[in-house]
C-alpha positions in Angstrom: -12.3 -176.9 -44.4 -12.9 -173.3 -45.1 -13.1 -170.0 -43.2 -16.4 -168.2 -43.0 -17.0 -164.6 -41.8 -20.5 -163.5 -41.0 -21.4 -160.0 -39.9 -24.0 -157.4 -39.5 -23.3 -153.7 -39.0 -21.8 -154.1 -35.6 -21.0 -157.7 -34.8 -19.3 -160.6 -36.5 -18.7 -164.4 -36.2 -15.8 -166.4 -37.6 -16.5 -170.1 -38.5 -14.2 -172.8 -39.6 -16.2 -175.5 -41.3 -15.9 -178.5 -43.6 -18.5 -180.9 -44.8 -19.1 -182.5 -41.4 -19.7 -179.1 -39.8 -22.1 -178.2 -42.6 -23.9 -181.5 -42.2 -24.3 -180.8 -38.5 -25.8 -177.4 -39.2 -22.9 -175.0 -38.2 -24.1 -172.4 -40.7 -27.6 -172.3 -39.2 -26.8 -172.3 -35.4 -29.0 -170.2 -33.2 -26.2 -167.7 -32.5 -25.9 -167.0 -36.2 -29.7 -166.5 -36.5 -29.5 -163.9 -33.7 -26.7 -162.1 -35.4 -28.9 -161.7 -38.5 -25.9 -161.4 -40.8 -26.1 -159.2 -43.9 -22.6 -160.1 -45.1 -20.8 -163.4 -45.6 -17.3 -164.0 -46.8 -16.4 -167.6 -47.6 -12.7 -168.2 -47.8 -10.7 -170.6 -50.0 -11.5 -174.3 -49.8 -11.2 -177.5 -51.8 -12.9 -177.1 -55.1 -15.7 -179.3 -56.6 -13.4 -181.0 -59.2 -11.2 -182.2 -56.4 -13.9 -183.2 -53.9 -14.8 -186.8 -54.8 -16.9 -188.7 -52.3 -19.0 -191.8 -52.1 -22.8 -192.0 -52.8 -23.3 -192.5 -49.1 -21.8 -189.1 -48.4 -24.5 -187.4 -50.5 -27.2 -188.5 -48.1 -26.0 -185.8 -45.7 -26.9 -183.1 -48.3 -30.1 -184.3 -50.0 -31.5 -180.7 -50.3 -28.5 -179.6 -52.4 -28.9 -180.7 -56.0 -25.4 -179.9 -57.2 -24.1 -183.3 -56.1 -23.7 -185.3 -59.3 -22.6 -188.6 -60.6 -19.1 -188.7 -62.0 -18.4 -191.6 -64.3 -21.3 -193.5 -62.8 -19.5 -194.2 -59.6 -18.7 -191.1 -57.4 -20.3 -187.9 -56.4 -18.6 -184.6 -56.3 -19.4 -181.9 -53.7 -19.3 -178.1 -53.9 -18.5 -177.0 -50.4 -18.7 -173.3 -51.1 -22.0 -173.5 -53.0 -23.6 -175.6 -50.3 -22.5 -173.1 -47.6 -24.0 -170.2 -49.6 -27.3 -172.1 -49.9 -27.4 -172.8 -46.2 -26.8 -169.2 -45.4 -29.6 -167.8 -47.6 
């Protein structure tokens, strides 16, 4: 999981999300769209070299091309990069 702070000039939202929250669309909720954030801070989280998952996992994030095969068996996942892409 990782902390996420989104803000505009006068309001802010704190999120705490992991891959399941991202897969369920936490970063694109209606409340966040209404906020129209112009700033995002993504806090520390597990890094891509340590995030090894099954191929089935990658089906949750088909739009994000930075999942890649590792030794022909596993996929790795960049939690922070995926969050950035979802927020843009």
